[in-house]
N, C-alpha and C positions, 0 to 999 in steps of 0.2 A: 343567212342571218337576217332577221327582220329589219326593215328600213328604220323603224322607230328606235330599235336598239342601237343601230349604227349611229343615228343622229344623237342619241343620248350619250354614247361613249365619246363622240366628237366634241360635244359641248362640255363634257366633264374635263376632257384633256385641255380644252381652251381656257378653263378656269385656273388651271395650274400655272404657277410661275415657270418659265421655260427651263430654268436651271434645276427645277425639282421634278420635272416630268419623268425622267429616267428612274429616280429614286422611288416615286409613287408606283410606277409600273412594276418595279421589282417587288415592292411590298404586295402588290396585287397578286403576282404569281401566276397570272393566266397565260402570259406570253413567255415562251422559253427564252433562255439567255441567248441562244443563237438568233432568235427572232429580234430580240432587243439590239443585238449587234448590228443589224441591218438598218436600224433607224439613224437618221442624221438629226441629232438634237441641237444643231447649231443653225438650222434654218428657221424661218418664221413659224409661229405656232400653228397657223392654219394648215401648213403643209405637214407638220408633224402629226397633227390630229388626223389628217386624211390617211397617212401611212399607218398609224395605229389602227384605224378602222379596217384597213385592208388586211392587216395581220389578224385582227379579230374575226374577220369573215373567214379566213383560212381555218380558224379554230372553231368556227360555228358558235360564237358567243351568244348567250341568251340574256334576258333581262335581269335575272338574278346575279349573273356575273357582272353585268354593267352596274347593278346596284352595289355590289361589293366594292367596286372601284370608287363609287361615290362615298361610301362609308370611310374609306381610307382618306379621301380628300377632306371630309368633314371632321375626322378625328384629328388630323394635323392642323386644320384651320377651324377648330371648334369655336373660336372667339368671334367668328362671323355670324353665329346664331345666338339668339336670346334663349337662356336656359332658366327654367323654373324648378324649384325643389318640391318634391312630394314625399310625405312620410306615411308608411304603411304600418298597420297595427294588427297584432294577433289578439285572439280572445284570451289566451293564457301566456305563460312564459316558456312554453315548450320550445326547444331548439331541435330542428330537424336537419338531417343530412341533405345537402343541396345537390341535386342531380341535374346537370345542365341539359341532358337529353330530355328528361321529363319536363323541365321548364319550357324548352322550346316547343315540345309537343302540345302541352296544355295551352301555351300562349297562342299558337297558330289555330288550335281547335276552337278556342273561345272566340277569336275574331272571325274566323271563317264560318262559324255557326250563324253569325249575324250578317256577314257580308262576304260574298264569294270573290268579288273582283278586288283583290288586294295583292300587293307584292310584299312579302315579309322576308327580311334578310338579317342574319345574325353575324356578328364577328366578335370573337373573344380576344381579350388583351391580357398581358401578363399580370396586371395589377388587380385581377379578379373582376375586371369591368367587362360587362356584356353590352356591346353596342347593338341596338335594334333599329332597323330602318323599316318604316311602314309607308308604302305608297298607297293612297286610298283611291278607290273607284266608286262607282254607284252600281245599283242593280242592272243598269243598262249601259254603263260606260267602263272602259278599261281604266286601270289605275293611272293617276296623274303622277308621273315620275318626277316632275319638276316641283311638286309641293308635298314632299314627304314629311312625316313626323319622325323625330329621332328620340330614342330613349337610351339612357346610360344607367345600368343597374349593377351595383356591386353586390355579389352574392353574400349571403350571411349578414346583410345589413337591411334596415327597414327603409333606406333612402333611395329615391329614384329621381333622376334628373331628366326632365322632358323639354325638348324643343318642339313645340307643337306645330302642326301644319297650319296653313292659313285656313284650311277647312276644319275649324274648331268643333264642328258638330260631331266629329269622330272621337273627341277627347274622352267622353265618358266610357265608350267601348274600349279604348286603349287602357284606361285605368282599371276597368273590370278584368281585362285580360292579364294585367300585371298582378293583381291580387290573387286571381285564381292560380296562375302559374307559379307564384312564389309562396302559396299557402298562407296568405294573409287574409284578413277579413274586412279591412277598411283602409281607405287611402284619403289623405287630405293634403291640400296645397299648403305649404308653409309660408307663403307670401314673401319669399326671397327670390329675387331675380337678378341675373347678371349675364353679360356676354362671356365673362370669365368662368368657365366650368370648374377649373381648378380652385378658384377662390371659394366657390360655393362648397366644394368638397372640403376645403380647409376648415370652413365654419361648421358644417354639420358633423364632420368626423372628428371635431374638437382638436384639429391640428393647430387651431388658433383660438386663444382665450377671448371670450366675449363677455367677461365679467364687468360690464359697464357699471360705474358707481355714480352716485349723485354727489355733485360738488356744491357745497354751500359756503360762500365766502365768510371768513371769520371777521368779526368787528375788530377795529383797532384796539389794542390793549392800552390800559391806562386811563386815568380820570382827567383832571384839569392839567394841562401842560402849559408851561410858560411860553409866551409868544415866540421868544427868540429860539426856543428849542423845538417848536412845533414842526417846522419844515424838516429838520433832521430826523425827528421821530417818525414822521409820515414816510419819508424816504426809506428808513430802516424797515418799517412794517411792510411797505410795498415790496421791498426786495425779498423779505422772508415769505410773503404770500406768493410771490411769483415762483420762488423755489419750491414751495409746497405744491403749487399747481403743476409745475413741471414734473415733480416726483410722482404725483398721482397719475398724470398722463402716461408716464413711463410704465407704471404698474399696470394700468388698464390696457394700454395699446402696445407697449413694448417699444423698442427702438427701431425695429425693422419695418419694412413696407407692409401695408395693410392689405388683406384680401380685397379684391376689386368687386364690391357689391354695388349694384346700381338701383335696386328697389327693395324696400322693406315696408311692411305694413303692421301696425300695432292696433289691437282692438282693446278698448277700455270699457269697463263696466263698473259703475260705482253708484252709491246712493248719497245724495246731497244731505247735509245736515243744515238746518236753518232754524231761525227763531219762530215763535208761535205766530207772528204776524205775517210771515212769508208763506202763505198757504200753497203758493204755486210750486214750491220746492219740497213741501212737506208731504211727500208721497212715497209709497212703498215701491213703486215701479222704479227700477234702477235706470240711471242715465247711461246711455251707450253712445260711444263715438268711435270713429275709425280715423286713425292718423296714418297718413302715407308719407313716406320719405323717398325721395328720388334724387339722384345726383350721378354724374359720370363716375365719381369715386366716393361713395357715401361714407365709408369708415374714415377715410382721410379727412373728409369734411367735418365729421364729428370730432376727430382728434384735434382739429385746428380751432374748435370753438372754445375750449377751456383756456388756452393762452390769451384768447381775445376777450375773456371775461364773461363768457356765457356759461350757463349751467348745462351739464350734459348728463 
């Protein structure tokens, strides 16, 4: 077994919580149950990792098998990565049968036609999710296994979730390979990002309603009110208004926890209307602006604005 493979396996095991090492190795399936029985999982992690490496040497592990172990770790601890959503588009509405073998073949062929030094690993999960790990090299260097890109693609959907490598120069090639392999013609970033992959899935797969409405406070009803009755009337109107805001908030966001979205971007394009004296705004060229929202929990933050008296 190559020394770089041994070191990569050792470091991957060291990232795992000690009480989960056995479970992850079982999911990996590279070591036999008899080999796993020889491991002492109650010792310090450094010793466990060394024993795992020795067993992998007996089985002649290669880099693809080491990468498969890394996928298992990242699938379980997916919230340690930042994920972005991309949407692919077809030229028509045709629905094609998805062939996983054909997808893998086209994906690898497209990337390797541009770059030979890459390690590409796939793992399929029960929810029709295909996890893809790509470790990038250069024409003169071997792939850097410590800075891979991760892709999660659900077959028969146009959505792709990407956790890009620090080497972002390879992102266009990665997107090209995805469109070719899945028979789409275009791919665009949706400007939604989060560490919570499941929350992003809830939003784009419409497992969560995003029908945000515009709230406009109603004026207090009634004309002239006698001074002695003014305070009572205001208290009554405020209570009704708070109840209405609460009801609208429940309709828009629901009563459960919100998907954990950390970044969203909104592009606005409009034409100003102005009086004849304001020539600076009297132009046909539309006004464009970009609004970015970021928060550790963006949707919960928006949900809290309405009770505070903000328009959402």
